[in-house]
N, C-alpha and C positions, 0 to 999 in steps of 0.2 A: 924280891916284894917283901913286905911285912906280912908278919905271922897270921894277922885275921885276912890278909890276902889269898896267901897259898892255903888258908884253912877254908876262904871262901871258893877259892875255882877246884878244892879236893870235893866240898860240898856238892855243886854245879856238877862235876863229872859224875860223881855215886847217884843225885837224884834223875840224872839222865838215864843213866843206866839202867833206872828201874823203870823208865819210860814217860816219865816226865819232860816238857818241852825246855822250862823253867825259865824263858824270855822275858817273863817281866818280872819274875822273881832275882833274876840276876841283875837286872834295871834298879831296883829298889834295893837289893842290898849292896851293889855295887855303891850305890850313894850313902848308905848307912856306914859303908866301911871307910868310905872317905871322910867322912863326918867323924866317927870315930878316932882316927888317927889326928885329923882336925883337932881333937880334943885330948891326946896324947895318949889315948886307950890301947892297949896290946890285948885286950879282952873283951868279950861281951860283958858289958855292967848295964842291969835293968835302967839306973838312972839315965844314962847316956841313950841308951834305946828308946826310953819314952821322950827325952828332949826333943830326939830327930824323929822320932815319928807323928808330935804333935806340932810340927814345923809346916807353914806358916801359921801364926795365931788366927784362930777362927776356921781352919779348915775342919771340912766335912767329917762327921765321927764316923762314916763308913771307911773313908778313906784313910783316917787315921790309925782305926782297928785293923784296917787289912796290912799297911806296914809294920804294925807293930806284930801283927800274926807272921809274917815273913819273917822279921828277926828271932821270933820266938821260936818256930821249926828250926832256924839254923842255929839257934842255941842249944836247942837239944840235942842237936847232933855234937854240938864240939863237947858239950857237958859228959858225954860218952869218953872222951879222949883228953878232957881237960878240966879237972874240979873247981878253977879259979874260975871258971864260966858261970855268969848269972844266967839263968832263965828266966824273962818278964812272967809275971803270974797269968793263968788264964782271966784273972776275974779285973785285971789290967785294962781300960780300954776293951770291953768285950764287944765282940761282934753282934751287930743288929742285922739280922738277916734280911732283906728287902729285896723282895723278885721286883721286875719292873712287871709292869700292867703291861700283857702283850696286845699288840695292836694288830686285830685278825683282819686280813683283806679280805675284801669280798671276790670272788671270780672278775668283778665287772671292773674294779679296781687293778687287778694284778692285769688284766687282758689293757688298761690303759697303760701304765706302766712300762708294759713291751711297747706298746704301741708307740708312747712319747719317745722311746728311744732314736726315732725317725728324726729328732731335733738335734741328733748329735752330729758331730763333723766327723765325715767318711762315713763311705758305705760297711764296710769293714768294724768299723765302733761300733754302729748301730746294730752289726746283726752280733757280733760279739756281748753287746749287752744286753739285747732283746734273747737271745739262746740264755745269758747267766741268769735272768730272771725268769724265764721258764724252767729251767733245770733247777734252780732251788724251789721253786713253788710246785713241780711236779713230784719231787724227790725229799723236801725237808731236808738235805745235807746241809753241812754248818757252811758259811760263807769262805772258811780259810780252806774247806775238804774241795769244794768245786773249784777256786783260782789254783789248789795244788795237783790237780788232775793232767796226769799225762795222756796224750793223744792214744796211745797203747791200752788204755786204761778201759778204753770203750772197745766195744765189741758188737759192731751191730747186727752180728750175724745170730748170736745168741740172747739180744737186747739187754745186755748187761754192762754196768758200768762198775769197776773195782777201785774203793777208795784205799788204798793202801799206807796213809799216814794217817789214819783221825785222831779222834783223841785218844790221850796214854799210847799212842801210837800202836792202835788196833786197828787191824783191816776187815773190810766187809763188802761183799759182793752184794749190788741191788739190781733186782730186774726192774726194767724201765718199760712204762705205758707205750706202746706201738706208735703212740704221735711224737713222742718223748725222743724214742728211736730216729722216726724219719728225720725229725727237727735238729737232731747231734748230725746226723750223716749228711743231710743237705748243707750244714753249716761247714763241714769238714771239706764241702765238696768245691766250695767257693774258688773262684778264680783269684780273686783279690788276696786270699789270703796270705800275709806274710812269712818269707821262709823264718826257719829259726834254725841257729846253728845247735847240733846235740840234740839232745831227747826232745824233743816238740813237748809243747803244753798242749792240753786238749783248747784251751780258751786263751787266745794272745792278743796282745796288744795291738795297736797301728804299726809299731816298730819291731813287731815279731817275739816280743820278751812276753814272758808270762805276767797273768795281772798280778795288781798289788792292792793291799786293800786300804791303804792309805790316798789310792788313785779313785778305788770301785766306791769307795765310801761318799765322798762329796758327789761324784756324778749319781749315786742313786738320791742322794738330797735334792739334786736338781731336779731330778725327774720327778721326786714326789710334789715338789714346788710346782710344775708344769701342770700335772695334774689336780692339782687341789688339794694334795691328800694332806690333812693339817691333822696336831693331836687333836685327839679327843678327849683329855684333860689334862693335869699336871705330869699325872704318873703315869699315862695312856700315852705315849710318842712312837709314831711311826718310825721301823728301823729294817736295816735289810734281814736282820735276822729275824725277825717277825713273819718275814716267809717260811719258815722253819715250823715255826708254834702255828700257822693257819693251816699248814698242810698235816700235820698232828689232830691238830682239833676237829679238822672236816672227815677225816680219817673214824673219826670216835662217833663226830656225829652221826655219819652214815653208818655205823652199826647202831647206834640207838633208833633211830631211824627204820633199821630192818628189823628193829625188834629183839637182837643180839646183843646187849651192851655186854663190850669186854671182850668179845670172842677172838678180835684181832690185839688186843693188847700187848699180849707177848709179843708176836711178829711185829708189830710196829715199834716195839722197845729196841729190839734187835734191829730194824729196819734203820731206825734212827741214830745205832749207835751208841745209846745209853746204857753203861756199865752197871748203873743201879735202876732197875724198874720203878722204883720209886720217883724217878726224875719224868718217866711217861707218864704216869698216876697223876702227877702233877695239875698237868692240862685240865684234870676235871674239874679243879678247883677255880682255872685261870680264866674259865670262857663261862658265861652268863650264859650263853644258851644251853650250854653241854647241863649246866645244875638247873635249868628249866624241864630240859628234858627227862634228867633221872627224876625231877622230882614229879614229872606225870606218869612215869613208868612205876614210881612207887606208890602212887593212889590207885594205877589202875591194878598193882598188885594186892593192896589192900582193900579194895573193894572187892577183887575175887573170893579175897578171905571171910569177908563178913558174908 
């Protein structure tokens, strides 16, 4: 392998040892290294990195910034080993942070999505996607965490599901509502559950294999279409990840309605697996309903002081 490819392999190994998955980074940096090699480069050069990141012409600014950011991290690592490495300046293609506006599902929409699974082919497939949507809505776990669960990660006796490979490799145990425990237990007792060789996943496909996101995503979009759930605006489009947003916001809304805002934010942050509590506090500004409740609470507080 070339010098750059050897260096990339070492870099990926190091980052993964620190808990980073690096799947997207591996794909992007592999493309960059191939581009640099075609240009005859043996070390990272800013000019080459910029030329690669801005392809094709007219690419979205967020995407080009992300591509260059990956090269920048790689180059910073290499710079400590070889001073000939150039690190693209931080102000070159600066990131423009733009969070997607979460689509907050109503309880009625979640129920409709679960009911719409009855239109999928195969009774077990219907049960799998009904259980998946219900699990995401009831726990707020990430889709990758849900499809990564093994059967032994669910303990019906204690009512706990254990996520062993969360973001950054962190594990956490989630207490479940009794109705969620019952639904998972019923799903696992189905007579038509396909067999799986080795460690069985909790949620299985019609062939007994672990669900794949590339398959789940289009099926979820099919369910959205069947239910007539459409984007609220150009920046607010329903995604499967928004079941997580909806869980978080509904939990905080309940706190506000009970007159005890913020009482469970720390618990919620841990439950969601957020490394930074600020990621949880962001939900406060992400939902108009929450802003309205916060405003009402402030008005009552100010009126009391008056």
